[in-house]
Structure formats: C-alpha cells, structure tokens
N, C-alpha and C positions, 0 to 999 in steps of 0.2 A: 502772624502766620508765616514768618520767616523761619527757615529750617537751618540748623547748624549741623544736621546729620549728613554724613558722607554716603551712606547707603540706607535706602528705604526699600524694603521687600514687602510686597503685598499680594495676597490672594483675594481680592475683593469680590463681592457678589458680581457675577459677569452676565446673568441672563437678563437682557433688556425687557422693561415693560412695554406693552404694546404701543403706547404713546411715542416712546423713543424710536421706534421702528417706523411707524406710519406717519408721523407728523414731523416736519423739518424742526420745529422748535419744541417738539414733545418732551415733556418732563423736564424743562429747563429749570424748574424750581421744585425738585422732589421734596416730599414731606420729610425725608430723612436720608441719611447715607445708604440705607439697606434697601431702598426702593430702586429697583432696576440697577442701573449702572452708575448711580449717583456718587459712590465713594470713588469709583475709577474715574469718573469725569473730574471730580475735584482735584485728584492727584495729578492727572494730566494737565489740567489748567495750572496748577501750581508750578509744575515743571515748565510749561510754556511761557509762564509769566516770570520765569527767573527767580522763583522764591526758594529754590533749593540752594544749598551751599555750592560754591564754585567747585566744580569737579565731581559733584554728588551724582550718584546713579539711583534711579528709580527702576526696581525690577518688579514686574507685575505679570500675573498669569491671566490670560484672557483666553477666549475661544472664538471660533468662527461665528458662534451665536452672538457674542458680544459686538461683533463688527457689523451687525444688522442695525445697531444704534447709530442713527444719523450723527449724533453729537460726538460719539467715540470716534467714528470714521473720520469726521471733519477735523478733529484735534490731531489725529495721526497723520492726516494729509497736510495739515499745517505745520507740523513740527520742523521740517527742514527749513522752511522760511523764517522760522523763530529761533534758529541757531541750535535746535535740539536733534541729536542723532538718535534714531531708533534702530536697534539691532535685534534680530530674532535669535535667541539663544537655543530654543527647542521648539520643534513642530512635531506634534503626533496626532494621528486620527484616533479618537476615542468613541466608545459607544455611549449612547444616550437612550436610556430605556424609554420605549415609546409610551408605555402605559404610565410611566411617572408624570408625563405631561398632560395626563387626563384623557380619558375616552379612548384609550388605545392609539391615540395619534398625537403628535406634537402640535403645539400651536402653529397654524399655518404661517403666521407673520415671521417665524424664525426658520422657515425652510428656504433653501436656496431657490430663487424664482426662475432664474433663466439658465440655460445650458452653459453659458460662460461663467456664470456665478458658481454653478455646480461642479464644472470640469476645470476651470482655469483660475489661477490666482489673479486677484485683482490688486492693482497698485494703489497703495495709500501712502503718501509721502515717499519715503525712499525704501519701503518694504512691500513685498507682495504677500497677500493673504487669501485664503479661501473664505467665502462669506456664506453664512448660514449653515444649516444642517441639510444633510441628504435624507431622502426618505428611505424607509426600511428596505433592504435589498439593493441598495445602491450606494455602497461604499465608494469612496473616492479611490481607495487602494484596490478594491475588488477582491477577487478570489473567494475564500470560504466566507468571507464577511457578508457576501451578497446573499448567502443562504440564511442569514439571520434575520428573519422577518420581524422580530420583536425589538430591534434596535434601530434608532436613527443614528447617523454618523456626524460628528463635528470634529473640528481640528483644534486641539490646544496649542497655545503659544505662551512661551515665556519670553518677555520682551525686556530689553535693558534700554532705558532712555537716559541720556545725559546731554549736557550742553557741550557743543563742540568746543575743542580747545582753541583759543585765539592765537 
C-alpha cells in the first residue's frame, strides 16, 4: 500500500452513511469503499500514515455533508499533529435536490443541527468548514437562493493534503 505517485486526485463518494454520523465508531469497517465515505477515509488514513511518496499531494473533493462523518472530521482534525497540511483550494455553495434524498426532505442526520453549524465555519485541524446541509429556503449565501424551496444547500470543497516539508 505504499504509493510512488506524486499526485492523487479523487472525487470519492462523499455522502456519509447514517452510522458514520450518529456513532463515534460508526462504519469503521465498511463493506466496501463505496459505502458512505469509506474510500475517502482510506485515502485520508494513508496520507496521515505517511504512505504517500515524499512531497506527494492528495487532492479530494468533499462537501459539508461529508464533514458530518465523525471519522472524516476526526482525521482532518488530526492532520496537523501528523505533519499533514490541509489547504482549501475551492469552496462553493451548491444545491442538493431535496426530493433526491427521498420524501421531499433530505436525511435529517445530514442537516446542520445548530445555529453555529449552520451559520459559522467550524475548525477542523488548520481549516474552517461549514458542516452539514441547510434546509430549503436557508442558503448560507442567501438572496434568491432562499426562494428555492426545492433545494437544500451544502458547500463543496476541494482540498489539497500534503506532508509538511521538513
């Protein structure tokens, strides 16, 4: 599992399974990489374990939904103490069709639960992120988006992870 690649780019499945959000050790042994955030968790673990080539970069796409996963949040929080620098390359609020998540409403476990989670970025490691999705009509940007009652809103991030140079 050692990597000789200088650059790994991934847009892994990023919507966590219910267990990843609600249980501290939820989905620690996913059945496969496509279950919840399993592939993303594995890539982050490999980077934090120093299994990427020296100077290599891991570029991943995640969203504020992803950050509801307790394991993903813990790994990003732990990154600085493991010598891994995390940089946000891109941050954009994007729509999430409410009906797509079933019954016209998104799964409640993916919604920002507190006003601070909904309105303020939360620090994970050396970066700050919005956590979870907002309810329809409650965009973090506001304006015309708040009239769109058929969309939840979440924030997409492109992150660059690399080991700090010695």
